[in-house]
TIVO-912421 format. One line per 8 residues: their letters; for each residue x, y, z of C-alpha. Coordinates in nm, 2 decimals. Last residue first. Example, Ala and Ser with C-alpha at 12.3 -4.5 7.8 and 13.67 -1.06 7.14 Angstrom:
! TIVO-912421
SA	1.37/-0.11/0.71  1.23/-0.45/0.78 .
***
This chain:
! TIVO-912421
XXXXXXXX	0.92/-0.34/-1.27  0.91/-0.15/-1.60  1.12/0.15/-1.65  1.14/0.52/-1.57  1.17/0.46/-1.20  1.32/0.13/-1.13  1.07/-0.11/-0.97  1.09/-0.30/-0.64 .
XXXXXXXX	0.83/-0.56/-0.53  0.76/-0.71/-0.20  0.48/-0.96/-0.14  0.39/-1.05/0.21  0.27/-1.41/0.29  0.06/-1.51/0.58  -0.01/-1.87/0.51  0.26/-2.07/0.34 .
XXXXXXXX	0.17/-2.27/0.02  0.52/-2.41/-0.01  0.78/-2.27/0.23  0.80/-1.89/0.29  1.14/-1.73/0.28  1.22/-1.50/0.58  1.48/-1.71/0.75  1.74/-1.66/0.48 .
XXXXXXXX	1.71/-1.32/0.31  1.48/-1.27/0.01  1.66/-1.32/-0.32  1.88/-1.03/-0.43  1.82/-0.72/-0.65  1.67/-0.53/-0.36  1.84/-0.65/-0.04  1.55/-0.81/0.15 .
XXXXXXXX	1.47/-0.89/0.51  1.76/-0.71/0.67  1.72/-0.74/1.04  1.69/-0.41/1.23  1.45/-0.54/1.50  1.16/-0.35/1.34  1.21/-0.51/1.00  1.44/-0.40/0.72 .
XXXXXXXX	1.38/-0.37/0.35  1.71/-0.24/0.19  1.72/-0.01/-0.11  2.04/0.01/-0.31  2.13/0.38/-0.34  2.43/0.38/-0.10  2.59/0.10/-0.31  2.57/0.28/-0.64 .
XXXXXXXX	2.91/0.47/-0.63  3.09/0.16/-0.52  2.98/-0.04/-0.82  2.79/-0.36/-0.73  3.03/-0.64/-0.83  2.80/-0.91/-0.67  3.09/-1.03/-0.45  3.18/-0.67/-0.35 .
XXXXXXXX	2.81/-0.59/-0.27  2.79/-0.91/-0.06  3.11/-0.82/0.12  2.97/-0.47/0.22  2.66/-0.64/0.34  2.87/-0.84/0.58  2.77/-1.20/0.57  2.57/-1.41/0.82 .
XXXXXXXX	2.53/-1.79/0.80  2.17/-1.91/0.77  2.25/-2.21/0.55  2.43/-1.99/0.30  2.17/-2.06/0.02  1.99/-1.73/0.06  2.20/-1.45/0.20  2.19/-1.39/0.58 .
XXXXXXXX	2.26/-1.01/0.60  2.49/-0.79/0.79  2.51/-0.41/0.82  2.79/-0.28/1.03  2.79/0.07/0.89  2.45/0.16/0.74  2.29/0.07/0.40  2.00/0.27/0.28 .
XXXXXXXX	1.65/0.24/0.42  1.31/0.09/0.36  1.13/0.02/0.69  0.89/-0.26/0.79  0.67/-0.23/1.10  0.66/-0.50/1.21  0.87/-0.80/1.33  0.90/-1.05/1.04 .
XXXXXXXX	0.91/-1.43/1.06  0.53/-1.46/1.08  0.49/-1.26/0.75  0.69/-1.51/0.54  0.82/-1.30/0.26  0.76/-1.34/-0.12  0.99/-1.16/-0.36  0.96/-0.94/-0.67 .
XXXXXXXX	1.26/-0.76/-0.82  1.50/-1.06/-0.84  1.23/-1.31/-0.91  0.89/-1.41/-0.76  0.70/-1.58/-1.04  0.45/-1.34/-1.20  0.43/-0.98/-1.10  0.22/-0.72/-1.28 .
XXXXXXXX	-0.07/-0.72/-1.04  0.15/-0.74/-0.73  0.07/-1.06/-0.54  -0.15/-1.02/-0.24  -0.06/-0.90/0.11  0.12/-0.60/-0.04  0.45/-0.41/-0.02  0.60/-0.17/-0.27 .
XXXXXXXX	0.95/-0.03/-0.33  1.01/0.25/-0.58  1.35/0.32/-0.71  1.56/0.59/-0.88  1.79/0.68/-0.60  1.69/1.05/-0.59  1.32/0.96/-0.64  1.30/0.70/-0.37 .
XXXXXXXX	0.93/0.63/-0.37  0.80/0.41/-0.08  0.48/0.22/-0.15  0.21/0.08/0.06  -0.01/-0.22/0.14  0.12/-0.29/0.39  0.32/0.02/0.52  0.68/0.08/0.45 .
XXXXXXXX	0.84/0.34/0.68  1.12/0.56/0.52  1.49/0.58/0.58  1.74/0.75/0.34  2.11/0.81/0.32  2.25/1.07/0.09  2.50/1.07/-0.20  2.41/0.74/-0.35 .
XXXXXXXX	2.26/0.90/-0.65  2.24/1.27/-0.62  2.53/1.35/-0.85  2.35/1.18/-1.14  2.06/1.41/-1.10  1.71/1.29/-1.05  1.42/1.51/-1.16  1.26/1.72/-0.89 .
XXXXXXXX	0.94/1.57/-0.74  0.63/1.73/-0.90  0.48/2.02/-0.69  0.28/2.05/-0.38  0.29/2.41/-0.25  0.22/2.49/0.12  0.09/2.83/0.21  0.14/3.16/0.39 .
XXXXXXXX	0.52/3.20/0.42  0.62/2.91/0.19  0.64/2.54/0.29  0.74/2.31/0.01  0.57/1.97/-0.04  0.73/1.73/-0.28  0.58/1.50/-0.54  0.56/1.16/-0.69 .
XXXXXXXX	0.52/0.98/-0.36  0.61/1.24/-0.09  0.93/1.42/0.00  0.89/1.71/0.25  1.03/2.06/0.23  1.11/2.35/0.46  1.16/2.70/0.32  0.91/2.86/0.55 .
XXXXXXXX	0.89/2.65/0.88  0.72/2.32/0.90  0.52/2.24/1.21  0.15/2.19/1.14  0.15/2.14/0.77  0.45/1.90/0.80  0.26/1.70/1.05  -0.04/1.69/0.81 .
XXXXXXXX	0.19/1.57/0.53  0.35/1.30/0.75  0.00/1.18/0.86  -0.12/1.17/0.49  0.19/0.98/0.38  0.17/0.74/0.67  -0.20/0.66/0.60  -0.13/0.58/0.24 .
XXXXXXXX	-0.10/0.80/-0.07  -0.06/0.57/-0.38  0.03/0.76/-0.70  -0.24/0.79/-0.98  -0.25/1.16/-0.98  0.04/1.33/-0.80  -0.05/1.67/-0.67  -0.43/1.62/-0.70 .
XXXXXXXX	-0.41/1.29/-0.50  -0.19/1.46/-0.24  -0.45/1.74/-0.20  -0.74/1.49/-0.18  -0.55/1.30/0.09  -0.50/1.62/0.29  -0.88/1.70/0.26  -0.96/1.35/0.39 .
XXXXXXXX	-0.71/1.37/0.68  -0.84/1.71/0.78  -1.20/1.59/0.78  -1.16/1.31/1.03  -0.89/1.51/1.21  -1.13/1.79/1.29  -1.01/2.09/1.08  -0.77/2.36/1.21 .
XXXXXXXX	-0.48/2.18/1.04  -0.61/2.25/0.69  -0.71/2.61/0.76  -0.37/2.69/0.89  -0.19/2.49/0.61  -0.37/2.66/0.32  -0.28/2.43/0.03  -0.15/2.51/-0.32 .
XXXXXXXX	-0.13/2.24/-0.58  0.10/2.25/-0.88  0.04/1.99/-1.15  0.32/1.85/-1.37  0.48/1.96/-1.69  0.81/2.09/-1.56  0.70/2.46/-1.57  0.39/2.38/-1.36 .
XXXXXXXX	0.06/2.27/-1.49  -0.23/2.50/-1.42  -0.32/2.55/-1.06  -0.49/2.32/-0.82  -0.62/2.51/-0.51  -0.68/2.34/-0.18  -0.84/2.50/0.13  -1.17/2.64/0.01 .
XXXXXXXX	-1.27/2.38/-0.25  -1.12/2.12/-0.01  -1.38/2.21/0.24  -1.67/2.12/0.00  -1.49/1.80/-0.10  -1.43/1.71/0.27  -1.80/1.75/0.35  -1.89/1.52/0.06 .
XXXXXXXX	-1.63/1.26/0.18  -1.78/1.28/0.53  -2.12/1.20/0.40  -2.02/0.93/0.15  -1.78/0.79/0.41  -2.05/0.75/0.67  -2.28/0.58/0.42  -2.01/0.34/0.31 .
XXXXXXXX	-1.90/0.27/0.66  -2.26/0.18/0.75  -2.29/-0.04/0.44  -1.96/-0.22/0.53  -2.09/-0.28/0.88  -2.40/-0.43/0.72  -2.19/-0.67/0.51  -2.00/-0.77/0.82 .
XXXXXXXX	-2.32/-0.85/1.01  -2.46/-1.03/0.71  -2.16/-1.26/0.69  -2.15/-1.30/1.07  -2.50/-1.44/1.09  -2.40/-1.76/1.26  -2.21/-1.55/1.52  -1.92/-1.63/1.74 .
XXXXXXXX	-1.78/-1.99/1.73  -1.93/-2.14/1.42  -1.98/-1.83/1.21  -1.64/-1.69/1.31  -1.47/-2.01/1.22  -1.65/-2.04/0.89  -1.54/-1.68/0.81  -1.18/-1.74/0.90 .
XXXXXXXX	-1.11/-2.07/0.73  -1.25/-2.11/0.38  -1.33/-1.75/0.28  -1.07/-1.57/0.49  -0.80/-1.82/0.37  -0.93/-1.77/0.02  -0.90/-1.40/0.04  -0.54/-1.43/0.17 .
XXXXXXXX	-0.41/-1.64/-0.12  -0.19/-1.92/0.01  -0.51/-2.11/0.07  -0.55/-2.20/-0.30  -0.91/-2.33/-0.33  -1.04/-2.03/-0.53  -0.75/-2.08/-0.77  -0.95/-2.36/-0.94 .
XXXXXXXX	-1.20/-2.10/-1.07  -1.54/-2.26/-1.07  -1.73/-2.25/-1.40  -2.11/-2.24/-1.43  -2.38/-2.45/-1.58  -2.75/-2.37/-1.59  -3.01/-2.64/-1.52  -3.27/-2.39/-1.39 .
XXXXXXXX	-3.28/-2.53/-1.04  -2.90/-2.55/-1.03  -2.85/-2.18/-1.11  -3.10/-2.08/-0.83  -2.92/-2.31/-0.59  -2.58/-2.17/-0.67  -2.71/-1.81/-0.62  -2.87/-1.90/-0.29 .
XXXXXXXX	-2.55/-2.07/-0.17  -2.35/-1.75/-0.26  -2.58/-1.54/-0.05  -2.75/-1.24/-0.22  -2.69/-0.88/-0.11  -2.43/-0.80/-0.37  -2.63/-0.98/-0.64  -2.71/-0.67/-0.85 .
XXXXXXXX	-2.34/-0.55/-0.87  -2.33/-0.26/-1.11  -2.03/-0.13/-1.31  -2.09/0.19/-1.51  -1.96/0.42/-1.24  -1.93/0.22/-0.93  -2.26/0.06/-0.81  -2.31/-0.18/-0.53 .
XXXXXXXX	-1.98/-0.06/-0.38  -1.75/-0.33/-0.25  -1.60/-0.25/0.09  -1.69/0.06/0.28  -1.41/-0.06/0.51  -1.16/0.10/0.27  -1.31/0.44/0.29  -1.37/0.41/0.66 .
XXXXXXXX	-1.00/0.34/0.73  -0.80/0.03/0.64  -0.58/-0.15/0.89  -0.48/-0.45/0.69  -0.69/-0.68/0.90  -0.99/-0.45/0.85  -0.93/-0.45/0.47  -0.93/-0.83/0.46 .
XXXXXXXX	-1.24/-0.85/0.69  -1.44/-0.61/0.48  -1.35/-0.77/0.15  -1.45/-1.11/0.28  -1.79/-0.98/0.40  -1.85/-0.82/0.07  -1.76/-1.13/-0.13  -1.99/-1.32/0.10 .
XXXXXX	-2.27/-1.08/0.01  -2.23/-1.18/-0.35  -2.03/-1.03/-0.64  -2.18/-1.12/-0.98  -2.07/-0.84/-1.21  -2.29/-0.62/-1.43 .
***
């Protein structure tokens, strides 16, 4: 049993709403999840503290709960009190009720989607290269209402690459592929690729990288928050989140903090392009050709096309993977609105 309270539920709902979560995310913290139960999920935090005090019990307060650079703490100490004072004194219970409604709706729609997936999605025995192969009926999939089609599509992607993140953009791209791809067409997705055959789509493990592939092709993919872009040919994954990546400590060469207010969204992960310039950290805002930066850093010519760049909607380079975040995007101190970017080489730790 864990001691989440109704405030934790309200905070989770707001955090996920701000990030653009769908019904599954807005369902919030489940009162029971497997062997984990949350018996206090409908109790106010003040009630719990009062109960503890009346009985003379002690408890420990995590000092990090006061750190306003953490999004949940800003929601807890700033946003929720503001909403309670200026909009609704009962906002915590309202948000918890909305989470319960979303949870009930998701349970019903999820059950329907599971039934439909049994008719539309077929997981075969493992393919020759050791991964799962999933077959999907594209006509049946795209004939579903969007609320069910997106759920069935996500189930198919989860079957094809267990444990890999499939976000809204991935599901939308896959559904678009199912509607319009011609036989022989393919689509790269996290940990897998979709191939259109005459009557079906096959999801199979992404092909292994070949040395000849590295740096041979340009790439450009949207990066959602939270989200992940998998660059199988280049050997990288790039992730974005509003909270620190679980495995990251101090921001270093492969994990950086970005000031959200300095960025024009959406973000994109792409390869270099002619004329690219960057404002490297420590150069007082002066611009430098990306080509010159690579030369200074002694990046081999054959690898330069494979270095991921995180770019905002205006085309400004926010981060060259392997370098500090660009000047103008670095947060100062305990800045509010921080995005965490992390890059990891495939086949090794991040």
